[in-house]
Wavefront OBJ file of the C-alpha trace (Angstrom):
o trace
v 0.000 0.000 0.000
v 1.364 3.349 -1.024
v 1.220 6.153 1.520
v 0.096 9.576 0.294
v 2.894 12.091 -0.068
v 3.480 14.441 2.891
v 2.258 17.984 2.374
v 5.038 20.374 1.452
v 6.441 22.633 4.154
v 5.384 26.282 3.915
v 7.969 28.608 2.488
v 10.230 30.234 5.117
v 8.536 33.592 4.845
v 5.254 32.021 5.906
v 6.657 30.677 9.151
v 5.829 32.704 12.229
v 8.605 35.021 13.360
v 9.231 35.559 17.061
v 7.952 38.914 18.423
v 10.515 41.661 18.482
v 11.881 42.308 21.946
v 11.789 45.960 22.999
v 15.154 47.564 22.692
v 17.105 48.687 25.735
v 17.165 52.208 24.327
v 13.379 52.482 24.183
v 13.129 51.327 27.825
v 15.699 53.866 28.936
v 13.883 56.569 26.972
v 10.594 55.743 28.704
v 12.157 55.892 32.162
v 13.933 59.142 31.292
v 10.696 60.702 30.038
v 8.858 59.760 33.239
v 11.695 61.181 35.327
v 11.622 64.484 33.436
v 7.823 64.718 33.805
v 8.076 64.039 37.556
v 10.799 66.656 38.010
v 8.827 69.212 36.001
v 5.684 68.589 38.082
v 7.691 68.857 41.307
v 9.188 72.165 40.151
v 5.762 73.560 39.243
v 4.339 72.584 42.643
v 7.365 74.099 44.399
v 6.998 77.385 42.509
v 3.266 77.534 43.248
v 3.921 76.988 46.938
v 6.665 79.633 46.974
v 4.283 82.031 45.261
v 1.624 81.420 47.916
v 3.634 81.147 51.147
v 7.076 81.796 52.546
v 8.806 80.754 55.737
v 10.277 83.437 57.987
v 12.611 83.267 60.980
v 12.274 86.003 63.581
v 15.515 87.680 64.569
v 15.484 89.918 67.604
v 13.009 90.960 70.250
v 11.014 93.771 68.644
v 7.753 91.784 68.664
v 7.861 90.505 72.246
v 5.742 89.336 74.029
v 3.861 87.886 71.027
v 6.752 86.665 68.870
v 10.179 85.507 69.945
v 13.739 85.415 68.651
v 14.312 82.221 66.653
v 10.606 81.527 66.104
v 9.639 80.273 62.640
v 6.503 81.460 60.851
v 4.689 80.798 57.596
v 3.796 83.998 55.765
v 0.672 84.154 53.593
v 1.694 85.958 50.388
v -1.692 85.690 48.644
v -3.954 87.356 51.205
v -3.120 90.910 50.116
v -3.963 90.090 46.521
v -7.549 89.745 47.784
v -7.679 92.785 50.086
v -5.274 95.407 51.450
v -3.576 95.107 54.851
v -5.782 95.899 57.835
v -5.000 97.601 61.095
v -3.795 95.034 63.600
v -2.286 92.696 60.967
v 1.217 91.393 61.626
v 3.142 91.702 58.372
v 6.531 90.730 57.001
v 8.105 93.299 54.679
v 11.300 94.709 53.211
v 12.280 97.698 55.374
v 13.507 100.915 53.763
v 16.569 100.983 56.031
v 17.903 97.458 55.402
v 16.897 95.639 52.235
v 19.151 92.658 53.025
v 16.722 91.224 55.593
v 12.975 91.194 56.148
v 11.225 92.776 59.150
v 8.076 91.809 61.042
v 5.826 94.485 62.589
v 2.186 95.264 63.268
v 0.081 97.548 61.047
v -1.011 100.599 63.013
v -1.844 103.228 60.397
v -3.544 102.859 57.015
v -3.105 105.173 54.010
v -4.404 108.637 54.883
v -4.410 108.068 58.660
v -2.997 110.706 60.972
v -0.741 109.055 63.551
v 0.515 110.619 66.759
v 2.299 108.927 69.666
v 2.311 110.699 73.020
v 4.269 109.098 75.859
v 3.749 105.721 74.246
v -0.008 106.144 73.684
v -0.939 105.792 70.013
v -3.601 108.041 68.507
v -5.088 107.386 65.078
v -7.080 110.244 63.565
v -7.314 111.819 67.017
v -8.664 108.700 68.766
v -6.682 106.530 71.177
v -5.988 103.237 69.405
v -7.549 100.185 71.018
v -4.770 97.592 71.148
v -6.180 94.365 72.675
v -3.112 92.245 71.909
v -0.344 91.747 74.506
v 2.014 94.694 74.347
v 5.165 96.159 75.848
v 4.196 99.846 75.636
v 6.639 102.530 74.626
v 7.589 105.671 76.482
v 8.465 107.877 73.495
v 6.501 110.485 71.562
v 6.406 110.880 67.774
v 4.422 112.667 65.104
v 1.904 113.691 64.186
v 2.362 112.275 60.687
v -0.068 111.477 57.918
v 0.440 108.110 56.230
v 0.992 108.660 52.470
v -1.246 106.939 49.894
v -0.272 103.322 49.294
v 1.805 103.110 52.485
v 1.374 101.719 56.019
v 2.563 102.844 59.443
v 3.942 99.892 61.426
v 5.168 99.419 64.989
v 6.761 96.565 66.903
v 4.893 95.147 69.892
v 7.993 95.728 72.033
v 7.755 99.464 71.468
v 10.932 100.713 73.140
v 13.051 98.057 71.408
v 11.782 98.241 67.837
v 13.093 99.860 64.678
v 9.843 100.830 62.956
v 7.773 103.616 61.429
v 8.134 105.924 64.417
v 11.818 106.292 63.495
v 12.075 105.720 59.733
v 8.606 106.295 58.279
v 5.924 104.205 56.634
v 6.169 101.062 54.481
v 5.121 101.116 50.792
v 2.567 98.433 49.926
v 4.905 97.099 47.228
v 7.447 96.149 49.914
v 4.992 94.050 51.926
v 5.698 90.328 51.488
v 2.632 89.025 53.295
v 0.750 88.437 56.520
v 2.142 86.321 59.367
v -0.152 83.292 59.298
v 1.144 80.204 61.118
v 3.829 79.560 63.726
v 5.469 76.168 63.234
v 8.583 76.239 65.447
v 9.267 75.753 68.302
v 6.592 73.072 68.836
v 5.066 74.741 71.883
v 4.242 77.798 69.751
v 2.705 75.901 66.824
v -0.644 77.219 65.610
v -2.461 79.964 63.754
v -1.382 83.483 64.612
v -4.229 85.367 66.333
v -5.868 88.018 64.171
v -6.553 91.453 65.627
v -7.636 93.124 62.407
v -10.880 94.202 64.067
v -8.934 96.580 66.342
v -9.551 99.547 64.066
v -9.688 103.208 64.980
v -12.518 104.910 63.130
l 1 2 3 4 5 6 7 8 9 10 11 12 13 14 15 16 17 18 19 20 21 22 23 24 25 26 27 28 29 30 31 32 33 34 35 36 37 38 39 40 41 42 43 44 45 46 47 48 49 50 51 52 53 54 55 56 57 58 59 60 61 62 63 64 65 66 67 68 69 70 71 72 73 74 75 76 77 78 79 80 81 82 83 84 85 86 87 88 89 90 91 92 93 94 95 96 97 98 99 100 101 102 103 104 105 106 107 108 109 110 111 112 113 114 115 116 117 118 119 120 121 122 123 124 125 126 127 128 129 130 131 132 133 134 135 136 137 138 139 140 141 142 143 144 145 146 147 148 149 150 151 152 153 154 155 156 157 158 159 160 161 162 163 164 165 166 167 168 169 170 171 172 173 174 175 176 177 178 179 180 181 182 183 184 185 186 187 188 189 190 191 192 193 194 195 196 197 198 199 200 201 202
């Protein structure tokens, strides 16, 4: 008995070819692309945070008894894009006398206010300023002065030991960095900074 002939083998080009293995270069390129995207996103987030807030270390004793030498704060840099500084706010700014370091003081006079200090008592537009926050009162006299448009009269809370508007004048709004917002070091002082913006002289 004659067996039927075996079917011919398919030509070589018809045989299945093994799948191509991804090249090492394409894998490296993928990892590199993901790394660049991650770094770019991290940089964007960092810049957004720096635009919104800034840390600040207090140097000196001009804001005692409320703020202390070596204390670290977070400064809100966006708040004054929404509304101008208010009386009673604690602000961080570039002082006109020393642009190499930032100062922290309390807003006392708004643009157009008439400020006079008599034996440490502060008068705004002829009325004694209500200052409900803890304070080391001064003993000096200054003024009267009228706060120019777009500027703010600031004083330290430790009045006799503060370089502020009573000695070098008011602060232009453009030099204000932001409002003191949160204390984060030392741990016992952690928390939101009390707001006394309602303490306004009419």
